[in-house]
N, CA, C and O atoms as CSV, one atom per row, in Angstrom:
chain,resi,resn,atom,element,x,y,z
A,1,MET,N,N,119.433,96.075,83.965
A,1,MET,CA,C,118.734,96.861,84.948
A,1,MET,C,C,117.234,96.901,84.660
A,1,MET,O,O,116.426,96.890,85.588
A,2,LYS,N,N,116.857,96.946,83.381
A,2,LYS,CA,C,115.450,96.984,83.023
A,2,LYS,C,C,114.752,95.681,83.386
A,2,LYS,O,O,113.576,95.689,83.750
A,3,ILE,N,N,115.459,94.573,83.292
A,3,ILE,CA,C,114.872,93.279,83.642
A,3,ILE,C,C,114.566,93.239,85.129
A,3,ILE,O,O,113.536,92.700,85.533
A,4,THR,N,N,115.442,93.800,85.947
A,4,THR,CA,C,115.215,93.826,87.391
A,4,THR,C,C,113.937,94.587,87.720
A,4,THR,O,O,113.162,94.149,88.570
A,5,ASN,N,N,113.705,95.714,87.063
A,5,ASN,CA,C,112.485,96.479,87.300
A,5,ASN,C,C,111.253,95.695,86.874
A,5,ASN,O,O,110.221,95.748,87.543
A,6,LYS,N,N,111.354,94.964,85.762
A,6,LYS,CA,C,110.221,94.154,85.316
A,6,LYS,C,C,109.935,93.038,86.311
A,6,LYS,O,O,108.775,92.741,86.600
A,7,VAL,N,N,110.987,92.421,86.835
A,7,VAL,CA,C,110.805,91.348,87.814
A,7,VAL,C,C,110.167,91.902,89.078
A,7,VAL,O,O,109.266,91.281,89.641
A,8,LYS,N,N,110.626,93.066,89.530
A,8,LYS,CA,C,110.037,93.695,90.716
A,8,LYS,C,C,108.564,94.011,90.486
A,8,LYS,O,O,107.730,93.778,91.361
A,9,THR,N,N,108.250,94.539,89.316
A,9,THR,CA,C,106.862,94.875,89.007
A,9,THR,C,C,105.990,93.629,88.969
A,9,THR,O,O,104.890,93.624,89.521
A,10,LEU,N,N,106.469,92.579,88.325
A,10,LEU,CA,C,105.701,91.336,88.265
A,10,LEU,C,C,105.543,90.715,89.646
A,10,LEU,O,O,104.473,90.200,89.970
A,11,ALA,N,N,106.585,90.756,90.459
A,11,ALA,CA,C,106.499,90.195,91.807
A,11,ALA,C,C,105.506,90.981,92.651
A,11,ALA,O,O,104.701,90.392,93.372
A,12,ALA,N,N,105.557,92.299,92.567
A,12,ALA,CA,C,104.620,93.125,93.327
A,12,ALA,C,C,103.189,92.888,92.858
A,12,ALA,O,O,102.273,92.810,93.676
A,13,GLY,N,N,102.992,92.775,91.554
A,13,GLY,CA,C,101.657,92.497,91.030
A,13,GLY,C,C,101.144,91.141,91.467
A,13,GLY,O,O,99.977,91.003,91.834
A,14,GLY,N,N,102.017,90.130,91.431
A,14,GLY,CA,C,101.619,88.793,91.882
A,14,GLY,C,C,101.265,88.775,93.352
A,14,GLY,O,O,100.286,88.146,93.754
A,15,LEU,N,N,102.062,89.467,94.162
A,15,LEU,CA,C,101.751,89.544,95.587
A,15,LEU,C,C,100.451,90.307,95.826
A,15,LEU,O,O,99.698,89.986,96.746
A,16,GLY,N,N,100.191,91.308,95.005
A,16,GLY,CA,C,98.938,92.045,95.127
A,16,GLY,C,C,97.732,91.169,94.835
A,16,GLY,O,O,96.718,91.252,95.529
A,17,VAL,N,N,97.837,90.332,93.813
A,17,VAL,CA,C,96.743,89.411,93.485
A,17,VAL,C,C,96.522,88.425,94.625
A,17,VAL,O,O,95.381,88.150,94.999
A,18,VAL,N,N,97.606,87.895,95.175
A,18,VAL,CA,C,97.489,86.965,96.303
A,18,VAL,C,C,96.863,87.669,97.499
A,18,VAL,O,O,96.017,87.094,98.184
A,19,ALA,N,N,97.268,88.900,97.754
A,19,ALA,CA,C,96.713,89.645,98.887
A,19,ALA,C,C,95.219,89.874,98.709
A,19,ALA,O,O,94.456,89.742,99.665
A,20,MET,N,N,94.798,90.210,97.511
A,20,MET,CA,C,93.372,90.409,97.263
A,20,MET,C,C,92.595,89.111,97.464
A,20,MET,O,O,91.485,89.127,97.996
A,21,ALA,N,N,93.166,88.003,97.045
A,21,ALA,CA,C,92.498,86.717,97.229
A,21,ALA,C,C,92.377,86.387,98.708
A,21,ALA,O,O,91.353,85.863,99.148
A,22,LEU,N,N,93.414,86.691,99.477
A,22,LEU,CA,C,93.366,86.416,100.908
A,22,LEU,C,C,92.420,87.364,101.630
A,22,LEU,O,O,91.828,86.988,102.642
A,23,GLN,N,N,92.267,88.580,101.133
A,23,GLN,CA,C,91.330,89.513,101.747
A,23,GLN,C,C,89.888,89.053,101.539
A,23,GLN,O,O,89.030,89.304,102.385
A,24,ALA,N,N,89.617,88.381,100.416
A,24,ALA,CA,C,88.256,87.943,100.128
A,24,ALA,C,C,87.881,86.694,100.908
A,24,ALA,O,O,86.694,86.413,101.068
A,25,ALA,N,N,88.847,85.941,101.394
A,25,ALA,CA,C,88.556,84.676,102.064
A,25,ALA,C,C,87.646,84.825,103.281
A,25,ALA,O,O,86.731,84.014,103.427
A,26,PRO,N,N,87.837,85.815,104.172
A,26,PRO,CA,C,86.945,85.910,105.325
A,26,PRO,C,C,85.498,86.198,104.951
A,26,PRO,O,O,84.591,85.929,105.739
A,27,THR,N,N,85.271,86.738,103.767
A,27,THR,CA,C,83.917,87.028,103.334
A,27,THR,C,C,83.081,85.760,103.247
A,27,THR,O,O,81.880,85.783,103.516
A,28,PHE,N,N,83.714,84.656,102.873
A,28,PHE,CA,C,82.991,83.421,102.676
A,28,PHE,C,C,83.055,82.501,103.889
A,28,PHE,O,O,82.637,81.346,103.807
A,29,ALA,N,N,83.565,82.988,105.002
A,29,ALA,CA,C,83.675,82.161,106.199
A,29,ALA,C,C,82.287,81.916,106.780
A,29,ALA,O,O,81.417,82.786,106.737
A,30,ALA,N,N,82.097,80.716,107.324
A,30,ALA,CA,C,80.817,80.380,107.938
A,30,ALA,C,C,80.684,81.123,109.257
A,30,ALA,O,O,81.649,81.252,110.010
A,31,GLY,N,N,79.506,81.600,109.524
A,31,GLY,CA,C,79.266,82.310,110.774
A,31,GLY,C,C,77.782,82.544,110.938
A,31,GLY,O,O,76.976,82.164,110.089
A,32,LYS,N,N,77.437,83.174,112.039
A,32,LYS,CA,C,76.030,83.449,112.303
A,32,LYS,C,C,75.587,84.692,111.546
A,32,LYS,O,O,76.350,85.639,111.355
A,33,VAL,N,N,74.331,84.657,111.123
A,33,VAL,CA,C,73.722,85.817,110.493
A,33,VAL,C,C,72.525,86.230,111.325
A,33,VAL,O,O,71.896,85.403,111.984
A,34,ARG,N,N,72.220,87.508,111.287
A,34,ARG,CA,C,71.086,88.011,112.055
A,34,ARG,C,C,69.881,88.144,111.135
A,34,ARG,O,O,69.937,88.821,110.108
A,35,CYS,N,N,68.799,87.492,111.517
A,35,CYS,CA,C,67.553,87.566,110.758
A,35,CYS,C,C,66.853,88.885,111.065
A,35,CYS,O,O,67.145,89.512,112.084
A,36,PRO,N,N,65.926,89.321,110.195
A,36,PRO,CA,C,65.201,90.569,110.440
A,36,PRO,C,C,64.421,90.582,111.754
A,36,PRO,O,O,64.182,91.652,112.314
A,37,ASP,N,N,64.018,89.406,112.256
A,37,ASP,CA,C,63.279,89.375,113.522
A,37,ASP,C,C,64.192,89.440,114.743
A,37,ASP,O,O,63.706,89.413,115.873
A,38,GLY,N,N,65.507,89.525,114.536
A,38,GLY,CA,C,66.450,89.674,115.638
A,38,GLY,C,C,67.133,88.391,116.065
A,38,GLY,O,O,68.089,88.441,116.838
A,39,THR,N,N,66.674,87.241,115.586
A,39,THR,CA,C,67.314,85.983,115.959
A,39,THR,C,C,68.572,85.773,115.123
A,39,THR,O,O,68.723,86.338,114.039
A,40,GLU,N,N,69.471,84.945,115.655
A,40,GLU,CA,C,70.699,84.632,114.928
A,40,GLU,C,C,70.694,83.164,114.544
A,40,GLU,O,O,70.262,82.311,115.319
A,41,THR,N,N,71.180,82.874,113.337
A,41,THR,CA,C,71.223,81.505,112.853
A,41,THR,C,C,72.408,81.352,111.900
A,41,THR,O,O,72.951,82.338,111.402
A,42,THR,N,N,72.794,80.115,111.658
A,42,THR,CA,C,73.848,79.861,110.678
A,42,THR,C,C,73.262,79.489,109.325
A,42,THR,O,O,74.004,79.312,108.358
A,43,ASP,N,N,71.941,79.368,109.242
A,43,ASP,CA,C,71.273,78.963,108.011
A,43,ASP,C,C,70.310,80.063,107.582
A,43,ASP,O,O,69.322,80.322,108.269
A,44,LEU,N,N,70.586,80.708,106.457
A,44,LEU,CA,C,69.741,81.808,105.999
A,44,LEU,C,C,68.323,81.373,105.673
A,44,LEU,O,O,67.395,82.177,105.755
A,45,THR,N,N,68.143,80.110,105.303
A,45,THR,CA,C,66.799,79.655,104.947
A,45,THR,C,C,65.879,79.624,106.158
A,45,THR,O,O,64.659,79.591,105.996
A,46,LYS,N,N,66.431,79.635,107.362
A,46,LYS,CA,C,65.598,79.635,108.571
A,46,LYS,C,C,65.120,81.035,108.941
A,46,LYS,O,O,64.356,81.196,109.893
A,47,CYS,N,N,65.555,82.034,108.207
A,47,CYS,CA,C,65.141,83.401,108.505
A,47,CYS,C,C,63.748,83.706,107.956
A,47,CYS,O,O,63.172,84.738,108.300
A,48,GLY,N,N,63.210,82.860,107.136
A,48,GLY,CA,C,61.885,83.098,106.591
A,48,GLY,C,C,61.939,84.082,105.445
A,48,GLY,O,O,62.838,84.019,104.607
A,49,ASN,N,N,60.976,84.994,105.403
A,49,ASN,CA,C,60.881,85.976,104.331
A,49,ASN,C,C,61.883,87.100,104.600
A,49,ASN,O,O,61.692,87.905,105.511
A,50,ILE,N,N,62.934,87.148,103.813
A,50,ILE,CA,C,63.980,88.145,104.019
A,50,ILE,C,C,63.748,89.303,103.064
A,50,ILE,O,O,63.668,89.119,101.849
A,51,LYS,N,N,63.640,90.503,103.633
A,51,LYS,CA,C,63.497,91.709,102.825
A,51,LYS,C,C,64.835,92.430,102.808
A,51,LYS,O,O,65.706,92.182,103.642
A,52,ASN,N,N,64.973,93.302,101.869
A,52,ASN,CA,C,66.201,94.086,101.786
A,52,ASN,C,C,65.999,95.403,102.522
A,52,ASN,O,O,65.794,96.444,101.897
A,53,ASN,N,N,66.058,95.358,103.867
A,53,ASN,CA,C,65.965,96.605,104.615
A,53,ASN,C,C,67.349,96.970,105.124
A,53,ASN,O,O,67.989,96.218,105.860
A,54,LEU,N,N,67.783,98.137,104.710
A,54,LEU,CA,C,69.096,98.624,105.103
A,54,LEU,C,C,68.891,99.664,106.193
A,54,LEU,O,O,68.319,100.725,105.946
A,55,ASN,N,N,69.357,99.359,107.398
A,55,ASN,CA,C,69.245,100.337,108.470
A,55,ASN,C,C,70.618,100.898,108.784
A,55,ASN,O,O,71.605,100.540,108.141
A,56,SER,N,N,70.682,101.779,109.772
A,56,SER,CA,C,71.952,102.446,110.067
A,56,SER,C,C,73.003,101.471,110.577
A,56,SER,O,O,74.191,101.677,110.326
A,57,ASN,N,N,72.602,100.403,111.293
A,57,ASN,CA,C,73.581,99.430,111.772
A,57,ASN,C,C,74.234,98.709,110.602
A,57,ASN,O,O,75.443,98.476,110.608
A,58,ASP,N,N,73.431,98.353,109.589
A,58,ASP,CA,C,73.996,97.708,108.410
A,58,ASP,C,C,74.936,98.660,107.671
A,58,ASP,O,O,75.990,98.255,107.181
A,59,LEU,N,N,74.541,99.922,107.600
A,59,LEU,CA,C,75.365,100.911,106.923
A,59,LEU,C,C,76.693,101.102,107.654
A,59,LEU,O,O,77.741,101.191,107.014
A,60,MET,N,N,76.660,101.166,108.975
A,60,MET,CA,C,77.899,101.322,109.745
A,60,MET,C,C,78.771,100.076,109.616
A,60,MET,O,O,79.995,100.179,109.539
A,61,GLY,N,N,78.146,98.902,109.591
A,61,GLY,CA,C,78.914,97.673,109.411
A,61,GLY,C,C,79.580,97.629,108.049
A,61,GLY,O,O,80.737,97.226,107.926
A,62,THR,N,N,78.848,98.046,107.028
A,62,THR,CA,C,79.408,98.082,105.678
A,62,THR,C,C,80.535,99.104,105.590
A,62,THR,O,O,81.582,98.834,105.002
A,63,LEU,N,N,80.320,100.264,106.170
A,63,LEU,CA,C,81.350,101.299,106.175
A,63,LEU,C,C,82.591,100.818,106.926
A,63,LEU,O,O,83.716,101.045,106.483
A,64,ASN,N,N,82.383,100.161,108.052
A,64,ASN,CA,C,83.496,99.612,108.834
A,64,ASN,C,C,84.273,98.589,108.017
A,64,ASN,O,O,85.504,98.584,108.034
A,65,THR,N,N,83.566,97.732,107.308
A,65,THR,CA,C,84.231,96.722,106.485
A,65,THR,C,C,85.052,97.371,105.370
A,65,THR,O,O,86.197,96.985,105.135
A,66,ILE,N,N,84.476,98.339,104.694
A,66,ILE,CA,C,85.185,99.019,103.606
A,66,ILE,C,C,86.441,99.708,104.132
A,66,ILE,O,O,87.511,99.592,103.536
A,67,ILE,N,N,86.312,100.418,105.240
A,67,ILE,CA,C,87.462,101.129,105.810
A,67,ILE,C,C,88.534,100.143,106.247
A,67,ILE,O,O,89.721,100.379,106.019
A,68,ASN,N,N,88.130,99.035,106.875
A,68,ASN,CA,C,89.111,98.041,107.317
A,68,ASN,C,C,89.846,97.407,106.138
A,68,ASN,O,O,91.045,97.141,106.230
A,69,VAL,N,N,89.146,97.163,105.042
A,69,VAL,CA,C,89.802,96.589,103.864
A,69,VAL,C,C,90.804,97.583,103.281
A,69,VAL,O,O,91.920,97.204,102.926
A,70,VAL,N,N,90.412,98.848,103.183
A,70,VAL,CA,C,91.323,99.866,102.646
A,70,VAL,C,C,92.555,100.003,103.538
A,70,VAL,O,O,93.680,100.069,103.041
A,71,ILE,N,N,92.345,100.046,104.853
A,71,ILE,CA,C,93.484,100.156,105.770
A,71,ILE,C,C,94.338,98.893,105.706
A,71,ILE,O,O,95.562,98.971,105.814
A,72,GLY,N,N,93.710,97.736,105.532
A,72,GLY,CA,C,94.469,96.498,105.373
A,72,GLY,C,C,95.343,96.521,104.132
A,72,GLY,O,O,96.485,96.064,104.163
A,73,ILE,N,N,94.813,97.049,103.044
A,73,ILE,CA,C,95.598,97.167,101.809
A,73,ILE,C,C,96.767,98.131,102.017
A,73,ILE,O,O,97.878,97.877,101.552
A,74,ILE,N,N,96.509,99.236,102.715
A,74,ILE,CA,C,97.584,100.191,102.998
A,74,ILE,C,C,98.664,99.534,103.852
A,74,ILE,O,O,99.854,99.725,103.602
A,75,GLY,N,N,98.255,98.766,104.854
A,75,GLY,CA,C,99.227,98.052,105.683
A,75,GLY,C,C,100.020,97.043,104.882
A,75,GLY,O,O,101.226,96.895,105.081
A,76,PHE,N,N,99.347,96.345,103.972
A,76,PHE,CA,C,100.034,95.373,103.122
A,76,PHE,C,C,101.073,96.061,102.244
A,76,PHE,O,O,102.192,95.571,102.094
A,77,VAL,N,N,100.699,97.191,101.672
A,77,VAL,CA,C,101.643,97.931,100.832
A,77,VAL,C,C,102.835,98.399,101.668
A,77,VAL,O,O,103.972,98.359,101.198
A,78,ALA,N,N,102.586,98.841,102.900
A,78,ALA,CA,C,103.685,99.282,103.765
A,78,ALA,C,C,104.639,98.132,104.059
A,78,ALA,O,O,105.856,98.316,104.043
A,79,VAL,N,N,104.100,96.951,104.327
A,79,VAL,CA,C,104.958,95.787,104.573
A,79,VAL,C,C,105.749,95.440,103.314
A,79,VAL,O,O,106.925,95.089,103.405
A,80,MET,N,N,105.125,95.531,102.150
A,80,MET,CA,C,105.833,95.242,100.902
A,80,MET,C,C,106.967,96.252,100.675
A,80,MET,O,O,108.027,95.891,100.165
A,81,VAL,N,N,106.741,97.513,101.055
A,81,VAL,CA,C,107.792,98.528,100.924
A,81,VAL,C,C,108.961,98.194,101.850
A,81,VAL,O,O,110.121,98.354,101.470
A,82,ILE,N,N,108.657,97.731,103.063
A,82,ILE,CA,C,109.719,97.327,103.991
A,82,ILE,C,C,110.513,96.162,103.405
A,82,ILE,O,O,111.742,96.151,103.464
A,83,ILE,N,N,109.813,95.186,102.842
A,83,ILE,CA,C,110.497,94.042,102.231
A,83,ILE,C,C,111.340,94.500,101.046
A,83,ILE,O,O,112.472,94.046,100.877
A,84,LEU,N,N,110.793,95.399,100.221
A,84,LEU,CA,C,111.551,95.932,99.087
A,84,LEU,C,C,112.809,96.649,99.574
A,84,LEU,O,O,113.877,96.498,98.980
A,85,GLY,N,N,112.690,97.422,100.644
A,85,GLY,CA,C,113.859,98.091,101.209
A,85,GLY,C,C,114.889,97.101,101.712
A,85,GLY,O,O,116.091,97.326,101.570
A,86,GLY,N,N,114.425,95.995,102.303
A,86,GLY,CA,C,115.348,94.955,102.748
A,86,GLY,C,C,116.085,94.310,101.590
A,86,GLY,O,O,117.279,94.027,101.686
A,87,VAL,N,N,115.374,94.078,100.497
A,87,VAL,CA,C,116.014,93.504,99.306
A,87,VAL,C,C,117.017,94.500,98.731
A,87,VAL,O,O,118.116,94.116,98.331
A,88,GLN,N,N,116.641,95.776,98.688
A,88,GLN,CA,C,117.567,96.796,98.195
A,88,GLN,C,C,118.810,96.871,99.076
A,88,GLN,O,O,119.925,97.011,98.575
A,89,TYR,N,N,118.614,96.776,100.385
A,89,TYR,CA,C,119.746,96.836,101.314
A,89,TYR,C,C,120.665,95.636,101.126
A,89,TYR,O,O,121.890,95.760,101.144
A,90,THR,N,N,120.044,94.469,100.945
A,90,THR,CA,C,120.830,93.250,100.777
A,90,THR,C,C,121.631,93.277,99.479
A,90,THR,O,O,122.761,92.790,99.436
A,91,THR,N,N,121.058,93.835,98.434
A,91,THR,CA,C,121.719,93.832,97.125
A,91,THR,C,C,122.515,95.110,96.854
A,91,THR,O,O,122.960,95.324,95.726
A,92,SER,N,N,122.702,95.959,97.859
A,92,SER,CA,C,123.401,97.229,97.643
A,92,SER,C,C,124.897,97.056,97.437
A,92,SER,O,O,125.545,97.944,96.883
A,93,ALA,N,N,125.454,95.945,97.864
A,93,ALA,CA,C,126.878,95.626,97.667
A,93,ALA,C,C,127.805,96.708,98.216
A,93,ALA,O,O,128.872,96.964,97.657
A,94,GLY,N,N,127.396,97.333,99.302
A,94,GLY,CA,C,128.261,98.314,99.951
A,94,GLY,C,C,128.250,99.700,99.344
A,94,GLY,O,O,128.923,100.595,99.856
A,95,ASP,N,N,127.506,99.907,98.267
A,95,ASP,CA,C,127.415,101.228,97.647
A,95,ASP,C,C,126.645,102.155,98.594
A,95,ASP,O,O,125.484,101.896,98.909
A,96,SER,N,N,127.287,103.223,99.042
A,96,SER,CA,C,126.682,104.076,100.069
A,96,SER,C,C,125.382,104.730,99.593
A,96,SER,O,O,124.465,104.914,100.393
A,97,GLY,N,N,125.286,105.079,98.330
A,97,GLY,CA,C,124.055,105.666,97.803
A,97,GLY,C,C,122.895,104.685,97.841
A,97,GLY,O,O,121.779,105.043,98.217
A,98,LYS,N,N,123.167,103.440,97.447
A,98,LYS,CA,C,122.120,102.415,97.462
A,98,LYS,C,C,121.732,102.045,98.892
A,98,LYS,O,O,120.562,101.784,99.172
A,99,VAL,N,N,122.715,102.023,99.797
A,99,VAL,CA,C,122.424,101.715,101.199
A,99,VAL,C,C,121.521,102.792,101.789
A,99,VAL,O,O,120.557,102.476,102.486
A,100,LYS,N,N,121.826,104.067,101.516
A,100,LYS,CA,C,120.996,105.159,102.026
A,100,LYS,C,C,119.586,105.079,101.454
A,100,LYS,O,O,118.609,105.275,102.176
A,101,LYS,N,N,119.479,104.790,100.159
A,101,LYS,CA,C,118.159,104.673,99.534
A,101,LYS,C,C,117.376,103.520,100.159
A,101,LYS,O,O,116.175,103.649,100.400
A,102,ALA,N,N,118.037,102.403,100.420
A,102,ALA,CA,C,117.371,101.250,101.028
A,102,ALA,C,C,116.915,101.569,102.448
A,102,ALA,O,O,115.802,101.217,102.837
A,103,LYS,N,N,117.771,102.236,103.223
A,103,LYS,CA,C,117.396,102.604,104.594
A,103,LYS,C,C,116.221,103.578,104.595
A,103,LYS,O,O,115.328,103.474,105.436
A,104,ASP,N,N,116.220,104.520,103.661
A,104,ASP,CA,C,115.095,105.450,103.551
A,104,ASP,C,C,113.814,104.713,103.185
A,104,ASP,O,O,112.747,105.016,103.719
A,105,THR,N,N,113.915,103.746,102.278
A,105,THR,CA,C,112.744,102.956,101.887
A,105,THR,C,C,112.192,102.193,103.084
A,105,THR,O,O,110.980,102.158,103.294
A,106,ILE,N,N,113.070,101.584,103.865
A,106,ILE,CA,C,112.632,100.848,105.055
A,106,ILE,C,C,111.980,101.804,106.055
A,106,ILE,O,O,110.942,101.486,106.634
A,107,MET,N,N,112.589,102.975,106.257
A,107,MET,CA,C,112.034,103.945,107.200
A,107,MET,C,C,110.641,104.403,106.753
A,107,MET,O,O,109.724,104.487,107.571
A,108,TYR,N,N,110.481,104.698,105.460
A,108,TYR,CA,C,109.179,105.136,104.961
A,108,TYR,C,C,108.145,104.012,105.064
A,108,TYR,O,O,106.971,104.268,105.330
A,109,GLY,N,N,108.577,102.786,104.857
A,109,GLY,CA,C,107.668,101.657,105.019
A,109,GLY,C,C,107.206,101.502,106.453
A,109,GLY,O,O,106.033,101.228,106.706
A,110,ILE,N,N,108.124,101.677,107.397
A,110,ILE,CA,C,107.760,101.583,108.818
A,110,ILE,C,C,106.819,102.721,109.200
A,110,ILE,O,O,105.853,102.510,109.933
A,111,ILE,N,N,107.098,103.922,108.706
A,111,ILE,CA,C,106.200,105.048,108.978
A,111,ILE,C,C,104.811,104.764,108.407
A,111,ILE,O,O,103.806,105.028,109.067
A,112,GLY,N,N,104.746,104.232,107.195
A,112,GLY,CA,C,103.457,103.879,106.600
A,112,GLY,C,C,102.720,102.825,107.395
A,112,GLY,O,O,101.501,102.898,107.545
A,113,LEU,N,N,103.447,101.845,107.908
A,113,LEU,CA,C,102.828,100.793,108.717
A,113,LEU,C,C,102.289,101.362,110.022
A,113,LEU,O,O,101.190,101.003,110.445
A,114,VAL,N,N,103.045,102.240,110.662
A,114,VAL,CA,C,102.582,102.867,111.905
A,114,VAL,C,C,101.343,103.715,111.639
A,114,VAL,O,O,100.391,103.681,112.419
A,115,VAL,N,N,101.348,104.468,110.553
A,115,VAL,CA,C,100.184,105.288,110.207
A,115,VAL,C,C,98.969,104.404,109.944
A,115,VAL,O,O,97.865,104.732,110.379
A,116,ALA,N,N,99.154,103.289,109.240
A,116,ALA,CA,C,98.038,102.381,108.957
A,116,ALA,C,C,97.490,101.784,110.248
A,116,ALA,O,O,96.274,101.691,110.412
A,117,LEU,N,N,98.361,101.382,111.162
A,117,LEU,CA,C,97.899,100.822,112.439
A,117,LEU,C,C,97.173,101.872,113.276
A,117,LEU,O,O,96.158,101.574,113.906
A,118,MET,N,N,97.688,103.095,113.284
A,118,MET,CA,C,97.014,104.161,114.026
A,118,MET,C,C,95.658,104.484,113.401
A,118,MET,O,O,94.683,104.705,114.119
A,119,ALA,N,N,95.591,104.513,112.083
A,119,ALA,CA,C,94.320,104.778,111.403
A,119,ALA,C,C,93.310,103.690,111.720
A,119,ALA,O,O,92.136,103.974,111.957
A,120,TYR,N,N,93.769,102.438,111.723
A,120,TYR,CA,C,92.885,101.322,112.058
A,120,TYR,C,C,92.339,101.486,113.472
A,120,TYR,O,O,91.142,101.309,113.700
A,121,SER,N,N,93.204,101.820,114.415
A,121,SER,CA,C,92.777,101.988,115.803
A,121,SER,C,C,91.793,103.141,115.946
A,121,SER,O,O,90.773,103.007,116.621
A,122,ILE,N,N,92.091,104.257,115.323
A,122,ILE,CA,C,91.219,105.427,115.436
A,122,ILE,C,C,89.857,105.158,114.808
A,122,ILE,O,O,88.826,105.477,115.402
A,123,VAL,N,N,89.845,104.578,113.621
A,123,VAL,CA,C,88.576,104.299,112.941
A,123,VAL,C,C,87.735,103.318,113.746
A,123,VAL,O,O,86.533,103.528,113.909
A,124,ASN,N,N,88.343,102.253,114.251
A,124,ASN,CA,C,87.573,101.295,115.042
A,124,ASN,C,C,87.078,101.903,116.344
A,124,ASN,O,O,85.975,101.582,116.786
A,125,PHE,N,N,87.859,102.770,116.968
A,125,PHE,CA,C,87.407,103.445,118.186
A,125,PHE,C,C,86.207,104.330,117.887
A,125,PHE,O,O,85.214,104.307,118.615
A,126,ILE,N,N,86.299,105.101,116.824
A,126,ILE,CA,C,85.203,106.009,116.478
A,126,ILE,C,C,83.950,105.229,116.114
A,126,ILE,O,O,82.862,105.548,116.594
A,127,LEU,N,N,84.087,104.210,115.271
A,127,LEU,CA,C,82.906,103.469,114.835
A,127,LEU,C,C,82.281,102.664,115.965
A,127,LEU,O,O,81.064,102.474,115.978
A,128,SER,N,N,83.079,102.188,116.912
A,128,SER,CA,C,82.506,101.367,117.980
A,128,SER,C,C,81.984,102.195,119.143
A,128,SER,O,O,81.054,101.759,119.822
A,129,ASN,N,N,82.542,103.371,119.400
A,129,ASN,CA,C,82.127,104.147,120.568
A,129,ASN,C,C,81.253,105.346,120.240
A,129,ASN,O,O,80.320,105.645,120.985
A,130,VAL,N,N,81.525,106.017,119.174
A,130,VAL,CA,C,80.789,107.235,118.866
A,130,VAL,C,C,79.466,106.931,118.172
A,130,VAL,O,O,78.450,107.551,118.485
A,131,PHE,N,N,79.464,105.996,117.247
A,131,PHE,CA,C,78.263,105.721,116.457
A,131,PHE,C,C,77.499,104.509,116.957
A,131,PHE,O,O,77.000,103.726,116.148
A,132,LYS,N,N,77.395,104.334,118.252
A,132,LYS,CA,C,76.628,103.194,118.788
A,132,LYS,C,C,75.156,103.469,118.738
A,132,LYS,O,O,74.357,102.626,119.146
């Protein structure tokens, strides 16, 4: 039984590392950047003299990114809980106590996923409409 817990812990940790790596991938995606003079370009060297001026739009964008990453991690954890509940259900071998525990785990995972999706929607609505 102790080996099973170690395997679950290692699997969850490995999936967490993979999830973090996948979350970082969009950061390095090619796209347009806005120069201080208001023009957009794909090459930062064409922006000329770049100063570090942080205005409220940059702050809201940074805050939006941080919140989206946190909500994404919460959603990922909820999906992992659902998968864990499915594995528990599959391996319950008809034991009514284990089946109930697995169903509860799946239900809590679904509730967590719904809460994460609602939080994502509410935060994006507030940041896009209220703080324009």
